[in-house]
C-alpha positions in Angstrom: 0.2 0.0 -0.1 2.7 2.4 1.0 4.5 1.8 -2.5 1.1 2.4 -4.3 0.5 5.8 -2.4 4.4 6.9 -3.3 3.4 6.1 -6.8 0.1 7.9 -7.0 1.3 11.4 -5.5 3.7 12.3 -8.1 0.8 11.5 -10.7 -1.7 13.6 -8.8 0.8 16.3 -9.1 1.5 16.0 -12.5 -2.3 15.9 -13.3 -2.8 19.2 -11.6 -0.6 20.8 -13.9 -1.8 19.5 -17.2 -2.7 22.4 -19.5 -6.2 22.2 -20.5 -9.6 24.4 -20.1 -10.1 23.5 -16.5 -6.5 24.6 -15.6 -7.0 28.1 -16.8 -10.8 28.5 -15.5 -9.7 27.5 -12.2 -6.8 30.0 -12.1 -9.3 32.7 -13.9 -11.8 31.9 -11.1 -9.3 32.1 -8.1 -8.2 35.6 -9.6 -11.4 37.0 -10.2 -13.9 35.6 -7.8 -11.7 34.5 -4.7 -10.7 31.2 -3.0 -14.1 29.9 -1.8 -15.4 30.5 -5.7 -12.4 28.3 -6.9 -12.8 25.5 -4.4 -16.3 25.1 -5.5 -15.3 24.9 -9.0 -12.7 22.5 -8.3 -14.8 20.3 -6.3 -16.8 20.1 -9.1 -13.9 18.8 -11.4 -12.9 16.2 -9.0 -16.5 14.7 -8.7 -16.4 14.4 -12.6 -13.0 12.9 -12.4 -14.2 10.5 -9.7 -17.3 9.8 -11.9 -14.9 9.1 -14.9 -12.4 6.7 -12.8 -15.7 4.7 -11.7 -16.8 4.5 -15.3 -13.3 3.2 -16.5 -12.6 1.0 -13.6 -16.3 -1.1 -14.3 -15.9 -0.7 -18.1 -13.4 -2.6 -19.9 -10.6 -2.0 -22.8 -13.6 -2.6 -25.3 -15.1 0.7 -24.4 -12.1 2.6 -25.2 -12.1 1.0 -28.6 -15.8 2.2 -28.8 -15.1 5.9 -27.6 -12.3 6.0 -30.6 -14.8 4.7 -33.0 -17.2 7.3 -32.2 -15.4 10.4 -33.2 -18.7 12.1 -32.8 -18.4 12.5 -29.1 -15.0 14.6 -29.4 -16.8 16.8 -32.1 -19.5 17.2 -29.8 -17.5 17.9 -26.8 -15.3 20.1 -28.6 -18.2 22.0 -30.1 -19.7 23.0 -26.7 -16.0 23.9 -25.6 -15.5 26.3 -28.5 -19.0 27.8 -28.3 -18.6 28.2 -24.4 -15.3 30.1 -25.3 -16.5 32.2 -28.2 -19.5 33.6 -25.7 -16.9 34.3 -22.9 -14.7 36.3 -25.5 -17.2 38.1 -27.3 -19.6 38.7 -24.4 -19.9 42.4 -22.9 -17.8 42.6 -19.9 -19.3 44.9 -17.1 -16.9 47.1 -15.5 -17.0 46.4 -11.9 -17.5 49.1 -9.7 -14.5 50.5 -7.8 -15.0 52.0 -4.4 -12.4 53.7 -2.3 -12.4 50.8 0.3 -13.6 47.4 -1.4 -14.6 46.3 -4.9 -18.2 45.8 -5.2 -19.4 42.6 -7.0 -22.4 40.5 -7.1 -23.0 37.5 -4.5 -21.4 34.5 -5.8 -23.1 31.5 -6.6 -21.2 28.5 -5.6 -23.7 25.7 -6.6 -23.3 27.0 -10.3 -19.5 27.1 -10.0 -19.5 23.5 -8.8 -22.0 22.5 -11.5 -19.9 24.6 -14.0 -16.5 22.7 -12.8 -18.4 19.4 -13.2 -19.5 19.8 -16.9 -16.4 21.9 -18.2 -14.6 18.2 -17.0 -17.6 16.0 -18.1 -17.9 17.3 -21.6 -14.1 16.4 -22.2 -14.1 13.0 -23.5 -10.3 13.0 -23.6 -10.6 12.9 -20.0 -12.4 9.6 -19.8 -9.9 8.3 -22.4 -7.0 9.5 -19.9 -8.4 7.7 -16.6 -9.0 4.7 -19.1 -5.4 4.7 -20.0 -3.9 5.3 -16.5 -6.4 2.2 -15.3 -5.2 -0.3 -18.0 -1.4 0.8 -17.8 -1.5 0.3 -13.9 -3.9 -2.3 -13.3 -1.8 -5.0 -13.7 0.6 -3.6 -11.1 -2.0 -3.3 -8.5 -2.9 -6.9 -9.2 -6.3 -5.8 -10.3 -7.1 -5.6 -6.3 -10.1 -3.1 -6.0 -8.7 -2.1 -2.3 -5.5 -1.1 -4.1 -7.5 0.7 -6.8 -9.3 2.9 -4.2 -5.9 3.8 -2.3 -4.2 4.6 -5.7 -6.5 6.8 -7.4 -7.7 8.1 -3.9 -4.0 9.3 -3.2 -4.0 10.5 -6.7 -7.0 12.7 -6.5 -6.0 14.0 -3.0 -2.5 15.0 -4.2 -4.3 16.5 -7.3 -6.5 18.5 -5.0 -4.0 19.7 -2.7 -1.8 20.8 -5.4 -4.9 22.6 -6.8 -5.3 24.5 -3.3 -1.9 26.1 -3.8 -2.6 27.0 -7.3 -5.4 28.7 -6.0 -4.1 30.3 -3.4 -1.0 31.6 -5.5 -3.7 32.8 -8.0 -5.4 34.5 -5.6 -2.6 36.9 -4.6 -2.9 38.4 -8.3 -6.3 39.6 -7.3 -5.5 43.0 -5.7 -3.2 43.6 -8.7 -5.6 43.6 -11.2 -7.6 46.8 -12.5 -11.2 46.0 -14.2 -9.6 46.5 -17.6 -6.9 43.7 -17.0 -9.8 41.4 -15.5 -12.0 41.8 -19.1 -8.4 40.6 -20.8 -8.1 37.7 -18.5 -11.6 36.6 -19.6 -11.0 37.0 -23.1 -7.7 35.3 -23.3 -9.5 32.6 -21.3 -12.3 32.3 -24.0 -9.5 32.3 -26.7 -7.9 29.1 -24.7 -11.5 27.4 -24.2 -12.0 27.8 -28.3 -8.5 26.5 -29.0 -9.1 23.4 -26.9 -12.4 23.0 -28.3 -11.1 22.9 -31.8 -8.2 20.2 -30.7 -11.1 18.4 -29.7 -13.1 18.6 -33.0 -10.0 18.0 -35.0 -9.4 14.5 -33.0 -12.9 13.6 -34.1 -12.0 14.1 -37.6 -8.9 12.3 -37.4 -8.5 8.8 -39.3 -9.4 5.8 -36.9 -5.9 4.6 -36.7 -4.8 7.8 -35.1 -6.9 7.3 -32.5 -6.0 3.3 -31.9 -5.9 2.7 -28.4 -3.9 -0.6 -28.3 -0.9 1.1 -30.2 -1.4 4.4 -27.9 -1.3 2.0 -24.4 1.7 -0.1 -26.1 3.6 2.8 -26.5 2.9 3.9 -22.9 3.6 0.5 -21.4 7.2 0.3 -23.5 8.2 3.6 -21.7 7.0 2.4 -18.2 9.0 -0.8 -18.5 
């Protein structure tokens, strides 16, 4: 069990710094809306990850093959992500009212942020493929023992969450240094990132099937791990 925990912690840390839409939205939420708002968003992301892990664990390699043969899932998720990015980019931003003592802003809806984090992660079918890949690669090393799976992935998610807390705290330090104009630029940059990530998913959906062959992908991963 100790070896499983030691192996899971670096993976959780690495996962927290994977560059994608969730990474940028988490930072943006922390900078603009504060720690608790970013925490609510991050919890939604983690719940989606836990759901993906459960789906991946109780499925099989056949599910990954089916996903690779359904490029429409990538196109669908990518289109939603890109549309969301366009909305953020072109949305007319309201300049926040600056008082001499504090920044006046609307009350934060933590439930909506939780849901936003969940769905932003859930619509990215690539995340499910990622967790399937991790399970296929590490499963034999865990002897396919359910208890070891729980310890390994629980530790991995825990390390991911703790690392995210540090990211949120660091990003929050930038809040007092941002002017209303800078905040608008940050939001537009975020919208552009989401459009790029959505476009990448759409392109994956139009790639030839042999480019999405899971057998070849995970054979390469296993070669690197041995």
